[in-house]
C-alpha positions as YAML, in Angstrom:
chain: A
units: angstrom
residues:
- id: 1
  name: UNK
  ca: [24.20, -13.13, -12.55]
- id: 2
  name: UNK
  ca: [27.17, -11.53, -14.18]
- id: 3
  name: UNK
  ca: [29.33, -9.14, -12.20]
- id: 4
  name: UNK
  ca: [30.06, -5.62, -13.41]
- id: 5
  name: UNK
  ca: [33.60, -4.44, -14.00]
- id: 6
  name: UNK
  ca: [32.92, -0.94, -12.74]
- id: 7
  name: UNK
  ca: [31.16, 0.23, -9.66]
- id: 8
  name: UNK
  ca: [27.62, 1.32, -10.45]
- id: 9
  name: UNK
  ca: [26.99, 5.05, -10.15]
- id: 10
  name: UNK
  ca: [24.03, 6.27, -8.06]
- id: 11
  name: UNK
  ca: [20.99, 6.84, -10.22]
- id: 12
  name: UNK
  ca: [19.41, 10.22, -10.49]
- id: 13
  name: UNK
  ca: [15.68, 10.21, -9.76]
- id: 14
  name: UNK
  ca: [14.79, 10.57, -13.44]
- id: 15
  name: UNK
  ca: [16.96, 7.54, -14.26]
- id: 16
  name: UNK
  ca: [15.11, 5.17, -11.95]
- id: 17
  name: UNK
  ca: [13.42, 2.25, -13.66]
- id: 18
  name: UNK
  ca: [9.70, 2.73, -14.09]
- id: 19
  name: UNK
  ca: [7.35, -0.07, -13.11]
- id: 20
  name: UNK
  ca: [5.22, -1.40, -15.98]
- id: 21
  name: UNK
  ca: [1.85, 0.30, -15.98]
- id: 22
  name: UNK
  ca: [-1.32, -1.73, -16.59]
- id: 23
  name: UNK
  ca: [-3.53, -0.69, -19.49]
- id: 24
  name: UNK
  ca: [-7.29, -0.17, -19.32]
- id: 25
  name: UNK
  ca: [-8.07, -3.64, -20.67]
- id: 26
  name: UNK
  ca: [-5.94, -5.28, -17.96]
- id: 27
  name: UNK
  ca: [-7.71, -3.26, -15.26]
- id: 28
  name: UNK
  ca: [-11.15, -4.18, -16.59]
- id: 29
  name: UNK
  ca: [-10.17, -7.85, -16.71]
- id: 30
  name: UNK
  ca: [-9.06, -7.69, -13.09]
- id: 31
  name: UNK
  ca: [-12.41, -6.24, -12.05]
- id: 32
  name: UNK
  ca: [-14.35, -8.83, -14.07]
- id: 33
  name: UNK
  ca: [-12.57, -11.73, -12.37]
- id: 34
  name: UNK
  ca: [-12.59, -10.39, -8.82]
- id: 35
  name: UNK
  ca: [-15.77, -12.08, -7.54]
- id: 36
  name: UNK
  ca: [-14.27, -15.44, -6.57]
- id: 37
  name: UNK
  ca: [-10.75, -14.28, -5.85]
- id: 38
  name: UNK
  ca: [-11.29, -13.61, -2.12]
- id: 39
  name: UNK
  ca: [-12.70, -17.10, -1.61]
- id: 40
  name: UNK
  ca: [-9.81, -18.66, -3.53]
- id: 41
  name: UNK
  ca: [-7.21, -16.84, -1.44]
- id: 42
  name: UNK
  ca: [-9.08, -17.89, 1.66]
- id: 43
  name: UNK
  ca: [-8.20, -21.49, 0.77]
- id: 44
  name: UNK
  ca: [-4.49, -20.63, 1.07]
- id: 45
  name: UNK
  ca: [-4.64, -18.07, 3.90]
- id: 46
  name: UNK
  ca: [-1.67, -19.60, 5.81]
- id: 47
  name: UNK
  ca: [0.41, -19.22, 2.63]
- id: 48
  name: UNK
  ca: [-0.73, -15.65, 1.97]
- id: 49
  name: UNK
  ca: [2.36, -13.99, 3.55]
- id: 50
  name: UNK
  ca: [4.65, -16.07, 1.34]
- id: 51
  name: UNK
  ca: [2.63, -15.22, -1.75]
- id: 52
  name: UNK
  ca: [2.87, -11.49, -1.02]
- id: 53
  name: UNK
  ca: [6.57, -11.74, -0.19]
- id: 54
  name: UNK
  ca: [7.51, -13.02, -3.64]
- id: 55
  name: UNK
  ca: [5.70, -10.20, -5.49]
- id: 56
  name: UNK
  ca: [7.79, -7.06, -6.20]
- id: 57
  name: UNK
  ca: [6.36, -4.28, -4.05]
- id: 58
  name: UNK
  ca: [6.70, -1.61, -6.71]
- id: 59
  name: UNK
  ca: [4.75, -3.69, -9.21]
- id: 60
  name: UNK
  ca: [1.96, -4.38, -6.74]
- id: 61
  name: UNK
  ca: [1.62, -0.75, -5.66]
- id: 62
  name: UNK
  ca: [1.70, 0.49, -9.27]
- id: 63
  name: UNK
  ca: [-1.16, -1.79, -10.26]
- id: 64
  name: UNK
  ca: [-3.15, -0.66, -7.22]
- id: 65
  name: UNK
  ca: [-2.56, 3.00, -8.12]
- id: 66
  name: UNK
  ca: [-4.20, 2.44, -11.49]
- id: 67
  name: UNK
  ca: [-6.77, -0.25, -10.71]
- id: 68
  name: UNK
  ca: [-7.93, 0.30, -7.12]
- id: 69
  name: UNK
  ca: [-7.68, 3.99, -6.33]
- id: 70
  name: UNK
  ca: [-9.44, 3.72, -2.98]
- id: 71
  name: UNK
  ca: [-7.06, 1.03, -1.70]
- id: 72
  name: UNK
  ca: [-4.03, 2.90, -3.01]
- id: 73
  name: UNK
  ca: [-5.10, 6.19, -1.42]
- id: 74
  name: UNK
  ca: [-6.00, 4.53, 1.89]
- id: 75
  name: UNK
  ca: [-2.73, 2.68, 2.41]
- id: 76
  name: UNK
  ca: [0.00, 3.68, -0.02]
- id: 77
  name: UNK
  ca: [-0.36, 7.28, -1.19]
- id: 78
  name: UNK
  ca: [2.71, 9.27, -0.22]
- id: 79
  name: UNK
  ca: [4.84, 6.18, 0.47]
- id: 80
  name: UNK
  ca: [7.68, 4.84, -1.60]
- id: 81
  name: UNK
  ca: [7.02, 1.11, -2.07]
- id: 82
  name: UNK
  ca: [10.52, 0.11, -1.00]
- id: 83
  name: UNK
  ca: [10.14, 2.05, 2.26]
- id: 84
  name: UNK
  ca: [6.95, 0.30, 3.38]
- id: 85
  name: UNK
  ca: [7.89, -2.24, 6.08]
- id: 86
  name: UNK
  ca: [7.07, -5.80, 5.10]
- id: 87
  name: UNK
  ca: [4.90, -6.41, 8.15]
- id: 88
  name: UNK
  ca: [2.92, -3.22, 7.50]
- id: 89
  name: UNK
  ca: [2.39, -4.11, 3.84]
- id: 90
  name: UNK
  ca: [1.18, -7.57, 4.77]
- id: 91
  name: UNK
  ca: [-1.19, -6.08, 7.35]
- id: 92
  name: UNK
  ca: [-2.67, -3.69, 4.77]
- id: 93
  name: UNK
  ca: [-3.20, -6.43, 2.21]
- id: 94
  name: UNK
  ca: [-4.60, -8.97, 4.67]
- id: 95
  name: UNK
  ca: [-7.14, -6.45, 5.97]
- id: 96
  name: UNK
  ca: [-8.28, -5.51, 2.50]
- id: 97
  name: UNK
  ca: [-8.60, -9.09, 1.23]
- id: 98
  name: UNK
  ca: [-9.90, -11.01, 4.23]
- id: 99
  name: UNK
  ca: [-11.75, -8.29, 6.18]
- id: 100
  name: UNK
  ca: [-12.93, -5.86, 3.50]
- id: 101
  name: UNK
  ca: [-13.41, -8.55, 0.82]
- id: 102
  name: UNK
  ca: [-11.53, -6.54, -1.79]
- id: 103
  name: UNK
  ca: [-11.90, -8.84, -4.80]
- id: 104
  name: UNK
  ca: [-9.91, -6.64, -7.18]
- id: 105
  name: UNK
  ca: [-6.91, -6.74, -4.85]
- id: 106
  name: UNK
  ca: [-7.32, -10.48, -4.26]
- id: 107
  name: UNK
  ca: [-7.36, -11.21, -7.97]
- id: 108
  name: UNK
  ca: [-4.39, -8.91, -8.54]
- id: 109
  name: UNK
  ca: [-2.33, -10.82, -5.96]
- id: 110
  name: UNK
  ca: [-3.20, -14.12, -7.67]
- id: 111
  name: UNK
  ca: [-2.22, -12.73, -11.09]
- id: 112
  name: UNK
  ca: [1.09, -11.31, -9.87]
- id: 113
  name: UNK
  ca: [1.90, -14.50, -7.93]
- id: 114
  name: UNK
  ca: [1.25, -16.50, -11.11]
- id: 115
  name: UNK
  ca: [3.71, -14.22, -12.90]
- id: 116
  name: UNK
  ca: [6.38, -14.93, -10.29]
- id: 117
  name: UNK
  ca: [5.70, -18.67, -10.67]
- id: 118
  name: UNK
  ca: [5.51, -18.49, -14.45]
- id: 119
  name: UNK
  ca: [7.47, -21.69, -15.11]
- id: 120
  name: UNK
  ca: [5.09, -23.70, -12.94]
- id: 121
  name: UNK
  ca: [2.05, -21.91, -14.37]
- id: 122
  name: UNK
  ca: [3.08, -22.53, -17.97]
- id: 123
  name: UNK
  ca: [4.06, -26.16, -17.28]
- id: 124
  name: UNK
  ca: [0.65, -26.80, -15.75]
- id: 125
  name: UNK
  ca: [-1.19, -25.07, -18.58]
- id: 126
  name: UNK
  ca: [0.78, -26.95, -21.25]
- id: 127
  name: UNK
  ca: [-0.06, -30.31, -19.69]
- id: 128
  name: UNK
  ca: [-3.73, -29.43, -19.30]
- id: 129
  name: UNK
  ca: [-3.97, -28.41, -22.94]
- id: 130
  name: UNK
  ca: [-3.70, -32.10, -23.83]
- id: 131
  name: UNK
  ca: [-7.27, -32.35, -22.52]
- id: 132
  name: UNK
  ca: [-8.52, -29.03, -23.91]
- id: 133
  name: UNK
  ca: [-6.51, -26.22, -25.57]
- id: 134
  name: UNK
  ca: [-8.81, -23.77, -23.78]
- id: 135
  name: UNK
  ca: [-7.87, -24.82, -20.26]
- id: 136
  name: UNK
  ca: [-10.36, -22.39, -18.68]
- id: 137
  name: UNK
  ca: [-13.18, -24.51, -20.11]
- id: 138
  name: UNK
  ca: [-12.07, -27.74, -18.42]
- id: 139
  name: UNK
  ca: [-14.72, -28.87, -15.94]
- id: 140
  name: UNK
  ca: [-12.79, -31.82, -14.48]
- id: 141
  name: UNK
  ca: [-9.48, -33.50, -15.23]
- id: 142
  name: UNK
  ca: [-9.84, -37.31, -15.31]
- id: 143
  name: UNK
  ca: [-8.11, -39.18, -12.45]
- id: 144
  name: UNK
  ca: [-5.44, -40.82, -14.63]
- id: 145
  name: UNK
  ca: [-4.43, -37.53, -16.27]
- id: 146
  name: UNK
  ca: [-4.59, -35.73, -12.92]
- id: 147
  name: UNK
  ca: [-2.18, -38.26, -11.46]
- id: 148
  name: UNK
  ca: [0.18, -38.00, -14.44]
- id: 149
  name: UNK
  ca: [0.27, -34.19, -14.41]
- id: 150
  name: UNK
  ca: [0.50, -33.72, -10.65]
- id: 151
  name: UNK
  ca: [3.19, -36.36, -10.23]
- id: 152
  name: UNK
  ca: [5.32, -34.65, -12.89]
- id: 153
  name: UNK
  ca: [4.76, -31.19, -11.41]
- id: 154
  name: UNK
  ca: [5.61, -32.32, -7.86]
- id: 155
  name: UNK
  ca: [8.88, -33.76, -9.12]
- id: 156
  name: UNK
  ca: [9.83, -30.54, -10.90]
- id: 157
  name: UNK
  ca: [8.49, -27.84, -8.57]
- id: 158
  name: UNK
  ca: [7.95, -27.33, -4.82]
- id: 159
  name: UNK
  ca: [4.92, -29.27, -3.66]
- id: 160
  name: UNK
  ca: [3.43, -26.31, -1.80]
- id: 161
  name: UNK
  ca: [3.66, -24.17, -4.94]
- id: 162
  name: UNK
  ca: [1.81, -26.86, -6.90]
- id: 163
  name: UNK
  ca: [-0.91, -26.91, -4.26]
- id: 164
  name: UNK
  ca: [-1.25, -23.12, -4.09]
- id: 165
  name: UNK
  ca: [-1.40, -22.82, -7.87]
- id: 166
  name: UNK
  ca: [-4.08, -25.51, -8.04]
- id: 167
  name: UNK
  ca: [-6.25, -23.77, -5.44]
- id: 168
  name: UNK
  ca: [-5.93, -20.11, -6.41]
- id: 169
  name: UNK
  ca: [-6.43, -20.86, -10.12]
- id: 170
  name: UNK
  ca: [-9.28, -23.31, -9.51]
- id: 171
  name: UNK
  ca: [-7.45, -26.00, -11.49]
- id: 172
  name: UNK
  ca: [-9.90, -28.84, -11.99]
- id: 173
  name: UNK
  ca: [-7.74, -31.79, -10.95]
- id: 174
  name: UNK
  ca: [-9.42, -34.87, -9.49]
- id: 175
  name: UNK
  ca: [-9.80, -34.25, -5.74]
- id: 176
  name: UNK
  ca: [-9.17, -37.86, -4.71]
- id: 177
  name: UNK
  ca: [-5.86, -37.82, -6.57]
- id: 178
  name: UNK
  ca: [-4.95, -34.49, -4.97]
- id: 179
  name: UNK
  ca: [-5.76, -35.85, -1.51]
- id: 180
  name: UNK
  ca: [-3.54, -38.86, -2.19]
- id: 181
  name: UNK
  ca: [-0.57, -37.00, -3.66]
- id: 182
  name: UNK
  ca: [-0.80, -33.89, -1.44]
- id: 183
  name: UNK
  ca: [-2.41, -35.20, 1.76]
- id: 184
  name: UNK
  ca: [-1.12, -32.32, 3.88]
- id: 185
  name: UNK
  ca: [-3.59, -29.99, 2.14]
- id: 186
  name: UNK
  ca: [-7.37, -29.68, 2.38]
- id: 187
  name: UNK
  ca: [-9.14, -30.09, -0.94]
- id: 188
  name: UNK
  ca: [-12.67, -28.67, -1.17]
- id: 189
  name: UNK
  ca: [-15.06, -30.27, -3.67]
- id: 190
  name: UNK
  ca: [-15.03, -28.89, -7.18]
- id: 191
  name: UNK
  ca: [-17.62, -26.18, -7.58]
- id: 192
  name: UNK
  ca: [-19.99, -26.64, -10.49]
- id: 193
  name: UNK
  ca: [-19.65, -23.63, -12.77]
- id: 194
  name: UNK
  ca: [-22.74, -21.78, -13.89]
- id: 195
  name: UNK
  ca: [-23.44, -21.03, -17.59]
- id: 196
  name: UNK
  ca: [-22.65, -17.38, -16.84]
- id: 197
  name: UNK
  ca: [-19.26, -18.28, -15.37]
- id: 198
  name: UNK
  ca: [-18.45, -20.50, -18.35]
- id: 199
  name: UNK
  ca: [-19.43, -17.71, -20.73]
- id: 200
  name: UNK
  ca: [-17.17, -15.29, -18.85]
- id: 201
  name: UNK
  ca: [-14.25, -17.73, -19.06]
- id: 202
  name: UNK
  ca: [-14.81, -18.17, -22.79]
- id: 203
  name: UNK
  ca: [-14.83, -14.39, -23.22]
- id: 204
  name: UNK
  ca: [-11.60, -14.05, -21.26]
- id: 205
  name: UNK
  ca: [-9.94, -16.76, -23.35]
- id: 206
  name: UNK
  ca: [-11.08, -15.09, -26.57]
- id: 207
  name: UNK
  ca: [-9.54, -11.82, -25.39]
- id: 208
  name: UNK
  ca: [-6.24, -13.53, -24.55]
- id: 209
  name: UNK
  ca: [-6.18, -15.24, -27.94]
- id: 210
  name: UNK
  ca: [-6.82, -11.92, -29.70]
- id: 211
  name: UNK
  ca: [-4.01, -10.25, -27.78]
- id: 212
  name: UNK
  ca: [-1.58, -13.03, -28.69]
- id: 213
  name: UNK
  ca: [-2.40, -12.56, -32.40]
- id: 214
  name: UNK
  ca: [-1.37, -8.93, -32.37]
- id: 215
  name: UNK
  ca: [1.92, -8.20, -34.17]
- id: 216
  name: UNK
  ca: [4.81, -7.78, -31.82]
- id: 217
  name: UNK
  ca: [6.87, -4.62, -32.02]
...
C-alpha cells in the first residue's frame, strides 16, 4: 500500500463510503440457493469463525438488511457494523445458521467468503472448466484430474482454504484423492444430484452467462 503525503482529514458522515447494495436479482438468487447451504457450512463448522472473520462486517450487514429483514432487525438494527463486537457478531451468525437453520444467511456467508478468496475460487473454476465449461454441471471429477488440480491448488494456496472451498461449494473432486491429499479433513460421499437440482444449476449458470454478456459501463 502506498503512503499518503498528507494526513487524512476526518470524514464527514455524508462522505463515508457506502457499502455496495445487492440488487433484487442477487437477493432472489441467494434465496433460491439457500436450501443446502446450512448443511454445507455444517461440514466446516470448526472453520466458521475464521470464515466470518475475513468477511467485511459492513458488507455482510448491508446484504442482510436487504435480503433477510427478519435477521437484520433481530440482531443488527440500530447498530453500526464496526461497533458490533466480534464475539457478539459470531454468536448471532452461529445461532442463525446452526440453530435456526437460516439458509439465506448460510448461503450469503459462503458467497461473501468466496469473494474474499476470489483468487482461489477463480483458479479452481478455471481448472475445472477443462472438464466442463459449465462447472456447476460437473457430477464427478475423475481421479487423475482431481489429483492434478488439488495438488496445484495446495501448492499455491493454504491447504485449509482449499478444503473449505471444496466443501462449501460442493466441488465434485474424487473423494479418495481428497482423503489422500488432505487426510486431516473428513470427506463425506458425493451426493447424487436430483434432476431438479441439476435444472436449478443450469438456470443459475444461464443467468450468470447473461449477466456477463451485458455491456459494461
